[in-house]
C-alpha positions, 0 to 999 in steps of 0.5 A: 519435741512434745506437742502442745496440749490442745486448748480448744474452746468449748464451742469448738469441741461441741461443733466437732461433736455435732458432726456425728449428730449431723451425719448419723441419720443417713446411716440410721434411716437411709442405710439401715432402718427405712430406705434400705429395707424399702429397697429390698422388700418393695423395689426389688423383684424378690427380697433375696435379689434386693439383698444381693443388689444392696450388698453389692452397692455397699461393697462397691462404695467400700472399695472406692473408700478403701482405695482413696481414703489414705490418699486423700488423708495424706494430701489433707495433711499437706494442705492443712485445713480439713473443712474445705474437704468436708464441704466438698464431699457434703455437696456430693452427699446432699445431692445424692441423698436428694436423688433417692426421692425418685426411687419409686417402685419399678425404677431401675435398681442400678441408678438407685444403688449408684446414688446410695453408693455415692452418698456412702462414699462422700459420707465416709470421706467426710468422717475421715477428715472429721476424725483426723481433727480430733488429736489436734482438738482434744487431749489424749486423756479426754479422747476416749470420753469425747469420742464416745460422747460424740458417737452417742450424740450421733445416735441421739440425732439418728433416733430423733430423725427415726422417731420423726419418720415413724410418727409423721411419715411412715404409713401403716399398710393396714390404715395408711396412717402413721403409728400415732394415727395421723396422715403422713405429712406433706401428703406422702403416699405410702403405697408408692414408697414416698414415706421411705423415699423422703428419708433421703432429702430429710437426711440431706437437710439435717446434715446441711443444718447441723454441720454448720456449727463445726464450720463456724466454731471448730478451729481448723488446721493452718493453711499448708501447701498449694493443692498441686504441691500437696498432692505430690508431697502427700503421695510421697508421705503416704508411701513413706507412711505405709513403709513406716506402719510396717515398723510400728507393729502395734499400729499395724496389728491394730489396723489389721484387726480393725480391717477384719472386725469393722467389715463385719460390724458395717455389714451387720449394721447395713443388713440387719434391718433388711434381714429382719424385714424379709424374715418377719415381713416387717413394715416400715413402722415396725422396722422404724420402732426396732431402730428406735429401740436400738438407738436408745440402747446405743446412746446408753452404751456410748455413755457407759463406754465413755467412762469405761474407755477412760478407766479401762482403756479403748482396747477393753471396750472394743474387745467387750463390744466384739464379744457382744456383737458376735453373740448377738449375730449368732442369736439373730441368724439362729432365730426365725418364725417359731424358733430361736437358737437354731431350733433348740428353743421352739417358740409359739407361733401365734401372733398376739397382734400389734407390733412384734406380735410373735415370740420369735420377733421378741427374741430377735429384739432381745438379740438386737439390744446387744447390738445396740449396746455394742455397735457404738462403743466398738467404733467410738473406742476404735477411733480413740484407740488410734488417736491415742497412738499418733500425733496431731501432725500425722493424724490425717494420713493415719486416719486415712489408713485407718479408713483403709483398714476399715474399708480395705476388705469392706466389700468382702463381707457384703459381697460374701453375704450377697453371694452366699444369699444368691447362691443358696437362696437363704438370707440366714446363711448369708448373714451368718458370714458376718460372724467370721469377721467379728471373731477373726478381728477379735482374735487378732486384736487380743494380743495387740498392745494398747496404745498401739504405739506410745507417743508424746503428748 
């Protein structure tokens, strides 16, 4: 029997899309551009040790997410509503982010990585439950457009927070003032890393405020089984679903492809800013401006992809994005002080002053623009790829397996980057491992049908 066409009020759709707006600053200012580079460059004894510790933290979080996401998704299908799950993990995420304020230089790296990993786990579990609401809210014809617009809203939210950090919180090493020439707000002391440490509580507050429209206006699933019965039936359904996936060859190939390429995408996003900070000695301000540039480009990329996804399909958008990310990764690992393209193109080493003063830094930013254009669409259109391939009633367990596919090997890329970096002492060689995951996922996805399975609307 065909499922009824979704008839969600406009306010409900906007409430759902604002979840991405609420969630993104954690990934933008904490994971990638501000707190992560601060951890590596100032908390650790040396950048290589910091990159290794940060990579291991990301790997540990990925392992937990991989194990539990499909289990929780299956249980949520049986309990019905998704909002109670999102609220539970929101409390964990907010508490963990607030704890990062205490990550002063000289603090134990272990507990800081632990707090960050807990926030990462809670953030990703919340994404699973939010994503699984999509097939119930949006028609299949609109899924690609809504998914990419929501992702673009997320980058806009992340960019706004990042601009605020750079303009009003991050002090320049030379003057102690921000890039607009004012003292950091709230008396933040850049010398003790307070400008970076404050991004944890700031992201927590932003998340708390902007997930409220989803709770207030977005319709949830009907109440299902009690928790005890839901756990038993959910685990049974999960076992059946894993067997079922083996018979749905299109979905299986897509999930394997995503398992490979998402590992590379996640590692690139988590470690790209860290890599640049160590290579060029960028301050928080320079990393922040780099992040703003990437987010501006990412918003544009998602808006373009929202149209292309509807016209050409999610698969075309994902494959194109992966090609761009592979080229960009080769570009950034081939660039260093005075050269790019592995030395085939020698660049003047003179620093012209100001932000990104050397030609090598400008070359790095050019490659970064490709990352900005592609990293939103590759994730948003992957989400719509699966949503078009399943029914609303099975969305929870399939998006749980989708998260598993995105995380089952998610510890492998950061682990490989961290291990190769630690063994070789070369951040460049470590980052080059990401290329293997992007290219491998692309090779598996290429012959996969689209949609992965045809389902009735």
